[in-house]
C-alpha positions, 0 to 999 in steps of 0.5 A: 802402196800403189793401187793398180787399175784392177784394184780400183775396179774391184773395190768399186764393184765391192762397194756397189754390191755392199751398197745394193745389199744394204739398200735392199735389206733396209727397204724390205725390212721397212716396207709396211704391211697395211692391214691384217684382214680377217674374213668370214664367209667371204666378207670382211669381219675385221681389218687391223692396221699393223700399227695397232699390232704393237699391243697383242690383240685377241679376236674371238669369233663365235659360230653356230653349233658351239664352234669358235676361233681365237686369233692372236695378232701382235707385232710378230704376226698372227696365228690361231690360238684355239679353234673348234673344228675336226682337223685343226689344220689352220692352227697348225699353220703357224705364224703369218707376218708377210703379204702373200701368207694366209691362214684358212679354216675351211670348216669355219670359212675363215681366211686370215691374211696380210694386205699391203703394198709390198709384193709377195716373195713367191708369185706362183708355184707350179708342180 
């Protein structure tokens, strides 16, 4: 079987496309997020390096008026387990695990986010 010039060009393009896809998949899956940051009242309350999230961690923060927030963090991400506030929107946010995602509890003035070297998937959204 003889290969034509067009067959070789198509094969090279396919091999390059698969190589590019594999490289991007490998790089995006292995970019390390450096820290999970928890801020209270605009001040850093706790920074947890992601290498320490292999073991599940519970961060319990007490506020005045018998309010509290419980944050769970592990290798899958971070989320609010329990919170004492009127609407519990922060608890409904779900799991965050990438740079650019965050959880905000306005009544308790808590912000949880990942910081790191990787670029967020969404840079800006306008409606």
